[in-house]
C-alpha positions, 0 to 999 in steps of 0.5 A, a space after each residue: 519470510 524476510 523481505 514481506 512487508 508487515 502488512 502484506 497478509 492483511 492488505 485489502 487491495 488484494 482482496 478488494 480493488 485488485 481481487 481479479 486483476 492477477 497482473 496487477 497485483 503482481 506487479 505490486 506484490 513483486 514491486 512493493 511487498 516482497 521487495 523487502 525494505 527498499 519497496 516498502 518504504 516507497 509504497 505509499 499504502 506503507 507509509 500512510 500506515 506508518 504515518 497514521 495507523 491506518 490506510 485508506 482501503 482502495 489506495 494504491 501503492 503508487 498512488 500520485 498523490 502526497 502522503 500530505 494529501 492522502 491523510 488530509 483526505 482521509 481527516 477532512 476539517 
């Protein structure tokens, strides 16, 4: 379907940390996953995956952390 994030089908937060939270997951899906490019480009999950090719499984779309901080936490030196 056009307008869906390319990562939508396999996004682990809907089967993981938001599994039993229908209202919250519904909000995220509408705001980020189903909102077309204007939604995807504001999703921290999408941005991190585009930058690194992977994403922490528990990262929420509206995380307050910067992309740089998330990437640093993924790859501690």
